N, C-alpha and C positions, 0 to 999 in steps of 0.2 A: 753391787746390784745383781739380783738373780734373774736370769733369763728363764721364762716359763712358757709352756705351751698348754693349751686347754683342749681336751678331748670331750666331745659332746658339746661343742661350742654354741651350737643353736638351741640347746635345751634351756630350760628354766634355770637350772643350776650353773649351766655353762655360761649363761649370759650374766648371771649375778657374780660369778667369779671374775669375768672379764671386766665388769664394772668396777668391782672392788680393787682389781689390779691396777686399773687406770688411775685410781686415786691414791695408790700406794707407791711411794718413791723407792721402795725397796725392790720393786719388780719392773721388768720390762717384758712385755708380751712379744714372744718371739715365733708363736705358731699357733694355729687353730685348726682343729680337724672335725669333720662331721661325715655322716654316711653319704654315699655318693648320690643318693636320691633326694638329699636335703635341699630345700629352697634357699638355704643360707650359702651353698656353695658358690664361691666367686665373689661374695660380698666382703667389704672391709669389716674386720672383727669388731671395730669400734662404732659401726654405723648406728646401732640402736642408741648409742650415747652421744651422738653428734660429734664424734672424734674421728679423724683419720689416722689409723695406726700404721698403715702401710702393710699390714698382715692380712692376707686374704685367707678366707676359710676354704680349706681344701679337703679332698677325700684321701689324700696321700699322707699317710702316717710318716714315712721316711722324711719327706720334705718338711712337714710341720714340726717334727721332733729334732731335726738335725742340729739347730742352734741352741736348743733348750738345755738348761741344767736340770730342770725337773718338769715332769708332765703332771698336770692335775686332771683327773679323769672322773667325770660324772656322766657316763654314758649308758650302755646296756651291757648285760653280762658277756654276751658273745663278742661285742666290740672291745670290752675291757681286756679279755683274754688275748686278743690280737694286739692290743696296745701294750700289754705287759711283755708279750713275746718280743715285740719291737724294742722296748726299753731294755730288755736283757741283752739283745744283740748290740744295741747302741751304748750300753752301760749307762743308761740314764736313770735317775731316781724318778719315782712315781708316787703320787698320792692318789689313792682309790677311794672314792665316796660312792661307787655303784653299789646297788643291792640286788637281791633276787638271784644270787649264784646257786647253781645246783651242787649237790655233794661232789659230783665229779669235778666241776670247776674249782670248788674249794680245795680238793686234793691237788689239782694242778697249780693253783696258786701257792700252796705250801711247798710244792716242789720247785717252782720257777723263782718264787720271791727271794730266797737266800742268795740267788745269783746277781742281785742288784739291791738297791735300797728301796723299800717299799713301806709306805704307811697306808694301812687299809682300815677303814672304820665305816660302819653303817650310818654314823652321825658325827659330823665334824664340829658340832656345837660345843662349846666350852661348858655350857650349862648342862647339857645332857650327859657329858662325860663326868661331870661332878656328881650328877644323879646317880650314874652307875656305881660310883663309890659309895654314895649314901645308902643305896639299896642293898649293896653288899653287907655293909655294917648293920643295917637294920635287920636283915635276915639273919645274920649270925646272932645278934642279941635276942631277937624275938623267938627264933627256933621254930620247932614244929607245931607249937600251940596257936600259931596265927595262920589264917588262910590267906593265899596270895592271889590276887587277880591283877592283870595288866590290861589296860585299854589304851588303844592308840587310834587317833583321829587323823585322817589326812584328806586332802582334796579329792574330788571325783575322778580326776585323771590318773591317779596313782595305779600302776599296773600289778604290783605285787602285794600280797598280804599273807601273814602279818608284815608290818614294816620291819626292815632289818634292824632298827633300833629296838623295837618291841622284843624281837627274837634275841638280840643281844642282852637285854635286861633279863629276860627269862634265863638265859644261859648263865649269867653271873649269879642270879639268885640260886638256881639249881646247884651251881658249884659250891656256894656258901653252905648249902644244906645237905651236900653229899647226895643229891638226887640225879637220876638219869633223865635229862630233859626230854629225850625221845619218848620216855614212858610217862613222865609227869605232866607234860603240856597237854592242855585241853583247849581246843580252838573254837568249839561250838557246842551249845547245849540246846537240845530241843526234845520235847516229849517227856516221857517218863525216864529221867536219867538216873534216878536213885540218889541216895545221899552222897553228898560230896566226900570224896576220899581224902585222907589227911595229906597225901603227897601231891595232890593236884596243883598246878600252876596254870591258872586260866589266862588266856590271851585272846582278846576280842578286838575286832577291827571295825572301824566306822569310816565310811567314805561319803563325803558331802562337801558341796560347794567349793570354796577356795581355801580350805583350811591348810595352813602351811605345815603344821605338825604339832600335835599334843600328845603327851604320854603321861599316864597316871599309873602308879603302882599302889595298890591297896593292900594293907596288912590288916586282915579282920580278926580280932580276938573276941573273947567273951567279955562284954561290957565296955569295949573301946575299939576304935580303929584308928590306923595311921595311914595318911595318904601323902604320897610324895609326887608332885606334879611338875612337869616342865612344859611350857607353851612357847612355841616359836611364832612370832608375828611377822617375821620377815626372812627370807632366804638369805639375807646379808649375814645373819648369824653363822650359817653353815659356810658361806664364802670366807669370812674372816677366819674362821677355824681352819679351813683348807689352806689358806695363805700361810697361816702360822705353821702348819704341818709342813708345808713346802720348804720354808725358811729352815726348819728344824732338821729335816731329813737330808738336805742337799749335801752335807759333808759327813754324814754318818757312815759308819762301816756297813758293808752289805748285810742285809737281814730284813726280817718282817717286823714291823712295828705297828702300833696302834696309837689312838689319841691319848690313851692313859700314859704311854711313854712320852709323847709330845708334852703333855702338861705336867709330868712328874708326879703322877697320882699313884704309881705302883709302889708297893712295898709298905 
C-alpha cells in the first residue's frame, strides 16, 4: 500500500484525487495540505465524501508530508515550488499537475527535480497523453504543407491561458517540425493580420461555464483537414492518471519524468 499526501487538497483537483484515493485499495491517505487562509483548514480530508479519514487538512507541509511515500500536488505555482523543496529535503517522490509556471520556476524545477523523484505533467489524463503521441506523429507525416491550430476550452474559473496542455501540445508539434515555439506560437489574431505564415502554430483559449477541459488540434491542408480532439467530462480522469503516476514513480530512481514515461509512450 502506498501512503500519499495531497497538496491543494481543497481545490477541485485536490478533492477529486482524495475521492479517487478513498476508492482505491492501493492507497492510504496520509496527509493533506492547503494554504493557511483556506476554509478547508482543520477539516477531515474525507468530509466531502462522507468519510472520516482521521487526516486533517493543514497548512503545515512538513506535518502533511511526513508519513507519505509520495505527494500529489495540484495547487499553485508558488505553492508547488515550496512543496517541491520540502519533498527534496524529505526525500519524497512528488507528482505535479500544477500549471502556469514562469520560466524562472521551470528552471528551478529542472534544477531541483533530479534530487528526488518527480512526475510533472500539465495533464494527467491517459487520453490526452495518447493525443500528444498522435499529434507528434501527425505533424511528422503531414509536415509543413498543413496549417496547425490548437483550441482549448476550460471553465470560467481557470486562471491561466493558454492551458498547460495546449502549450505542451504546441511544444510537441514544434519539436516534430523543428520549429522554435517561441517564434511560431500565435495566441491571438485581431484586425489586419496579413496572410498566415507557414510556420505559425495558432493557440486559442476559450473560457466558459463549467467545461472541464477540451483540446482540439487542427491540421488544415488544401482540400482536406484533420482534427484530433480530446474532451474531458470529469476531473476523475485526471485524478486516475495522477494515482497511476504516483504508483509508478514511488520506487523509481531520482529524476524528472512525465506521463509519457508513466504510460510507456516514449521511443
